[in-house]
MARPA-766413 format. One record per residue (C-alpha): x, y, z; residue in three letters; chain. Coordinates in nm, 3 decimals. Layout:
! MARPA-766413
((X Y Z) ALA A)
...
! end
This chain:
! MARPA-766413
((0.000 0.000 0.000) MET A)
((0.287 0.236 0.073) THR A)
((0.440 0.180 -0.268) ARG A)
((0.102 0.218 -0.439) PHE A)
((0.036 0.550 -0.268) MET A)
((0.379 0.685 -0.357) ILE A)
((0.313 0.598 -0.720) ARG A)
((-0.015 0.788 -0.692) ALA A)
((0.182 1.107 -0.624) THR A)
((0.279 1.096 -0.993) TYR A)
((-0.081 1.163 -1.095) GLY A)
((-0.166 1.468 -1.304) ASP A)
((-0.216 1.789 -1.106) VAL A)
((-0.342 2.095 -1.290) ASN A)
((-0.237 2.359 -1.038) ASP A)
((0.136 2.431 -1.072) ALA A)
((0.181 2.534 -0.708) GLN A)
((0.007 2.222 -0.584) GLN A)
((0.211 2.006 -0.821) ALA A)
((0.531 2.159 -0.683) GLY A)
((0.430 2.089 -0.324) LEU A)
((0.334 1.732 -0.412) LEU A)
((0.667 1.665 -0.583) ALA A)
((0.858 1.811 -0.290) ARG A)
((0.665 1.657 -0.001) ASN A)
((0.535 1.329 -0.155) ARG A)
((0.293 1.317 0.138) ARG A)
((0.094 0.991 0.159) ILE A)
((-0.146 0.846 0.416) GLY A)
((-0.173 0.474 0.477) VAL A)
((-0.486 0.434 0.689) GLY A)
((-0.661 0.169 0.892) ARG A)
((-1.008 0.015 0.908) LEU A)
((-1.162 -0.282 1.088) GLY A)
((-0.966 -0.196 1.403) VAL A)
((-1.233 -0.283 1.659) GLN A)
((-1.298 -0.612 1.482) GLY A)
((-0.927 -0.696 1.510) PHE A)
((-0.925 -0.604 1.879) LEU A)
((-1.236 -0.806 1.963) ALA A)
((-1.100 -1.119 1.797) LYS A)
((-0.783 -1.079 2.004) GLN A)
((-0.997 -1.063 2.318) GLY A)
((-0.925 -0.691 2.374) ILE A)
((-1.198 -0.447 2.471) ARG A)
((-1.196 -0.112 2.289) TYR A)
((-1.181 0.077 2.621) SER A)
((-0.873 -0.120 2.730) LYS A)
((-0.672 -0.085 2.406) ALA A)
((-0.520 0.256 2.495) PRO A)
((-0.346 0.089 2.788) TYR A)
((-0.263 -0.246 2.625) ASN A)
((0.106 -0.265 2.538) GLU A)
((0.049 -0.593 2.354) ALA A)
((-0.158 -0.395 2.103) PHE A)
((0.070 -0.091 2.089) HIS A)
((0.381 -0.289 1.996) ALA A)
((0.253 -0.445 1.669) PRO A)
((0.082 -0.116 1.581) LEU A)
((0.413 0.068 1.605) MET A)
((0.585 -0.214 1.415) ASP A)
((0.337 -0.165 1.132) LEU A)
((0.411 0.208 1.133) TYR A)
((0.783 0.133 1.112) ASP A)
((0.714 -0.095 0.813) THR A)
((0.535 0.186 0.630) VAL A)
((0.808 0.440 0.708) ARG A)
((1.090 0.204 0.608) GLU A)
((0.918 0.107 0.284) GLN A)
((0.854 0.473 0.200) ALA A)
((1.220 0.556 0.256) ARG A)
((1.338 0.259 0.049) LYS A)
((1.100 0.316 -0.241) TYR A)
((1.165 0.690 -0.253) ALA A)
((1.538 0.616 -0.278) PHE A)
((1.475 0.373 -0.564) GLU A)
((1.271 0.637 -0.749) LEU A)
((1.517 0.916 -0.666) ARG A)
((1.248 1.136 -0.513) ILE A)
((1.218 1.300 -0.169) PRO A)
((1.108 1.070 0.110) GLU A)
((0.741 1.140 0.200) PRO A)
((0.714 1.393 0.481) VAL A)
((0.418 1.203 0.631) LYS A)
((0.314 0.842 0.567) VAL A)
((0.026 0.737 0.794) THR A)
((-0.322 0.866 0.871) THR A)
((-0.668 0.776 0.997) VAL A)
((-0.881 0.860 0.696) ALA A)
((-1.252 0.883 0.623) LEU A)
((-1.325 0.512 0.577) THR A)
((-1.699 0.493 0.638) GLY A)
((-1.775 0.407 0.277) SER A)
((-1.463 0.198 0.217) ILE A)
((-1.531 -0.019 0.523) ALA A)
((-1.869 -0.114 0.378) LYS A)
((-1.704 -0.309 0.096) LEU A)
((-1.533 -0.576 0.311) PRO A)
((-1.795 -0.540 0.585) GLY A)
((-1.567 -0.438 0.873) VAL A)
((-1.585 -0.176 1.146) SER A)
((-1.525 0.177 1.024) GLU A)
((-1.176 0.323 1.067) GLY A)
((-1.073 0.325 1.431) ILE A)
((-1.431 0.381 1.551) HIS A)
((-1.622 0.159 1.791) PRO A)
((-1.944 0.012 1.656) ILE A)
((-2.241 0.248 1.679) TYR A)
((-2.468 0.001 1.860) ALA A)
((-2.530 -0.372 1.901) ARG A)
((-2.877 -0.333 1.751) HIS A)
((-2.996 -0.040 1.545) PHE A)
((-3.222 0.086 1.271) ILE A)
((-3.023 0.143 0.953) ARG A)
((-3.188 0.396 0.721) ARG A)
((-3.099 0.388 0.352) VAL A)
((-3.207 0.653 0.101) ARG A)
((-3.321 0.559 -0.249) PHE A)
((-3.390 0.777 -0.554) SER A)
((-3.730 0.683 -0.694) MET A)
((-3.665 0.813 -1.051) PRO A)
((-3.403 0.535 -1.078) ASP A)
((-3.597 0.219 -1.178) PRO A)
((-3.355 -0.015 -1.003) ALA A)
((-3.371 0.176 -0.677) GLN A)
((-3.749 0.210 -0.702) ALA A)
((-3.769 -0.168 -0.741) LYS A)
((-3.561 -0.213 -0.425) THR A)
((-3.794 0.018 -0.233) VAL A)
((-4.103 -0.169 -0.353) ASN A)
((-3.943 -0.498 -0.253) GLY A)
((-3.866 -0.359 0.091) ALA A)
((-4.228 -0.251 0.134) MET A)
((-4.353 -0.597 0.036) LEU A)
((-4.108 -0.753 0.282) ALA A)
((-4.254 -0.545 0.563) GLY A)
((-3.986 -0.280 0.612) HIS A)
((-4.086 0.071 0.713) LEU A)
((-4.062 0.304 0.412) VAL A)
((-4.095 0.682 0.448) GLU A)
((-4.051 0.992 0.236) LYS A)
((-3.717 1.165 0.300) CYS A)
((-3.780 1.474 0.513) VAL A)
((-3.483 1.648 0.350) CYS A)
((-3.616 1.614 -0.006) ASP A)
((-3.930 1.818 -0.060) GLN A)
((-3.969 1.682 -0.415) SER A)
((-4.078 1.345 -0.281) GLY A)
((-3.834 1.167 -0.512) ASN A)
((-3.631 1.018 -0.225) THR A)
((-3.761 0.737 -0.007) MET A)
((-3.604 0.608 0.314) VAL A)
((-3.609 0.238 0.403) VAL A)
((-3.554 0.137 0.768) ALA A)
((-3.372 -0.194 0.824) TYR A)
((-3.367 -0.339 1.180) PRO A)
((-3.008 -0.457 1.215) THR A)
((-2.787 -0.655 1.449) LYS A)
((-2.423 -0.550 1.433) GLU A)
((-2.229 -0.813 1.240) LYS A)
((-1.924 -0.793 1.466) LEU A)
((-2.135 -0.890 1.766) VAL A)
((-2.268 -1.192 1.575) ALA A)
((-1.913 -1.286 1.472) GLU A)
((-1.792 -1.270 1.833) ALA A)
((-2.076 -1.499 1.939) GLU A)
((-1.994 -1.746 1.660) SER A)
((-1.633 -1.759 1.781) LEU A)
((-1.746 -1.844 2.132) GLY A)
((-1.648 -1.502 2.269) LEU A)
((-1.853 -1.305 2.516) ASP A)
((-2.033 -1.050 2.291) PRO A)
((-1.970 -0.790 2.562) ALA A)
((-1.610 -0.783 2.431) ILE A)
((-1.750 -0.569 2.148) VAL A)
((-1.822 -0.237 2.317) GLU A)
((-2.056 0.005 2.139) SER A)
((-2.022 0.382 2.127) ALA A)
((-2.300 0.441 2.381) ASP A)
((-2.124 0.210 2.631) GLU A)
((-1.806 0.418 2.621) LEU A)
((-1.762 0.752 2.792) ASP A)
((-1.587 1.050 2.631) LEU A)
((-1.264 0.989 2.822) HIS A)
((-1.241 0.629 2.695) GLN A)
((-1.317 0.721 2.336) THR A)
((-1.083 1.020 2.316) LEU A)
((-0.810 0.817 2.490) ALA A)
((-0.832 0.572 2.198) PHE A)
((-0.781 0.850 1.945) GLN A)
((-0.487 0.990 2.142) ALA A)
((-0.327 0.645 2.154) MET A)
((-0.368 0.596 1.780) TYR A)
((-0.207 0.930 1.710) GLN A)
((0.088 0.840 1.929) GLU A)
((0.137 0.491 1.785) CYS A)
((0.029 0.535 1.423) TRP A)
((-0.107 0.851 1.265) ALA A)
((0.123 1.127 1.141) GLU A)
((-0.136 1.306 0.927) ASN A)
((-0.482 1.418 1.032) ALA A)
((-0.724 1.186 1.210) VAL A)
((-1.086 1.136 1.110) SER A)
((-1.277 1.045 1.423) PHE A)
((-1.636 1.098 1.535) THR A)
((-1.752 1.038 1.891) VAL A)
((-2.119 0.936 1.894) ASN A)
((-2.299 0.949 2.227) PHE A)
((-2.661 0.952 2.346) PRO A)
((-2.825 1.294 2.357) GLU A)
((-2.846 1.426 2.711) GLY A)
((-2.564 1.204 2.842) LYS A)
((-2.349 1.509 2.917) TYR A)
((-2.427 1.865 3.014) ALA A)
((-2.264 2.118 2.782) VAL A)
((-2.023 2.233 3.053) GLU A)
((-1.929 1.875 3.141) GLU A)
((-1.857 1.783 2.778) ALA A)
((-1.659 2.106 2.729) ALA A)
((-1.440 2.027 3.030) GLU A)
((-1.364 1.677 2.901) ILE A)
((-1.279 1.817 2.557) ILE A)
((-1.046 2.078 2.713) ARG A)
((-0.871 1.796 2.898) ARG A)
((-0.796 1.607 2.577) TRP A)
((-0.744 1.889 2.325) LEU A)
((-0.364 1.912 2.372) PRO A)
((-0.336 1.547 2.265) GLU A)
((-0.581 1.551 1.970) LEU A)
((-0.541 1.664 1.611) LYS A)
((-0.916 1.702 1.581) GLY A)
((-1.232 1.516 1.674) ALA A)
((-1.603 1.550 1.603) THR A)
((-1.863 1.497 1.876) LEU A)
((-2.207 1.392 1.751) MET A)
((-2.496 1.365 2.000) PRO A)
((-2.772 1.129 1.886) ASP A)
((-3.102 1.280 1.787) GLY A)
((-2.956 1.595 1.633) THR A)
((-3.128 1.538 1.297) ARG A)
((-3.441 1.360 1.175) PRO A)
((-3.419 1.027 0.989) GLN A)
((-3.057 0.981 1.089) SER A)
((-2.870 0.694 0.916) PRO A)
((-2.856 0.500 1.242) TYR A)
((-3.085 0.480 1.544) GLU A)
((-3.014 0.261 1.845) ARG A)
((-3.270 0.004 1.952) ILE A)
((-3.271 -0.259 2.226) THR A)
((-3.223 -0.631 2.167) GLU A)
((-3.587 -0.681 2.258) GLU A)
((-3.697 -0.427 1.998) GLU A)
((-3.477 -0.592 1.738) PHE A)
((-3.626 -0.934 1.813) ASN A)
((-3.978 -0.794 1.777) SER A)
((-3.932 -0.720 1.406) TYR A)
((-4.048 -0.977 1.153) ASP A)
((-3.771 -0.894 0.901) VAL A)
((-3.448 -0.827 1.093) PRO A)
((-3.100 -0.863 0.946) SER A)
((-2.749 -0.926 1.072) ILE A)
((-2.519 -0.677 0.909) GLU A)
((-2.267 -0.403 0.973) ASP A)
((-2.356 -0.150 0.704) SER A)
((-2.209 -0.355 0.424) THR A)
((-2.337 -0.227 0.090) ASP A)
((-2.520 -0.534 -0.038) GLU A)
((-2.493 -0.409 -0.397) ASP A)
((-2.114 -0.425 -0.365) CYS A)
((-2.105 -0.791 -0.261) ALA A)
((-1.965 -0.896 -0.598) THR A)
((-1.693 -0.632 -0.584) GLY A)
((-1.861 -0.422 -0.855) ALA A)
((-2.041 -0.131 -0.690) CYS A)
((-2.310 0.061 -0.881) PRO A)
((-2.258 0.430 -0.955) VAL A)
((-2.544 0.637 -0.810) ARG A)
! end
């Protein structure tokens, strides 16, 4: 991946100033995804990883591999060694292809409603919506599209990683969800990943139940961690209607006639050929 990304710095760039910076810095960003899945299958809770030296050591070894390969390949190509080589990128969409946890995030919830938007003028998408209605899924008009051309299908979902842990004979509690973690635990994970891995910027969103923290309390926790963070987004639940995910209890999940076990994998990408929408 390091060699591939260095080759990508040879791509065409129209802006002369940007091209000059690219040729001089050769900045790349090898990222990570599926991290919580890896931890869970090693028997490590997300909240304990920031203090687990057995996890830090291989993580830093992987960083060293990227840096050493970047130095070696840059020498072979007779170009400057990349100034930065690792990152935590926006991997929400990418993680849906292999069906793994997103970036370095914890899972959103063990059970949740997954809402997917479909464009009705597209015959294929309209067919999917009609099939969902016949199957018994809740289908609503998108509140953000006044034209009425967008429909939202709600899929009751059990997080795939929880199901995988159960199939491996692990206690499913090993897979901690975002609402089970406090701000200190979640931000400690980001700080650890910056120290052990990421040189470039970090994409990280902390989801937590609305009303869990008073504004002053959350602000104090953020002030505590700011010196160690390159940036983080805090997203209280319930801040927008028809959100992509909504937590539900296990009992609520079991009450649905058409539940699924998934982790936000894009089913249309199962063959490796994703549709362009």
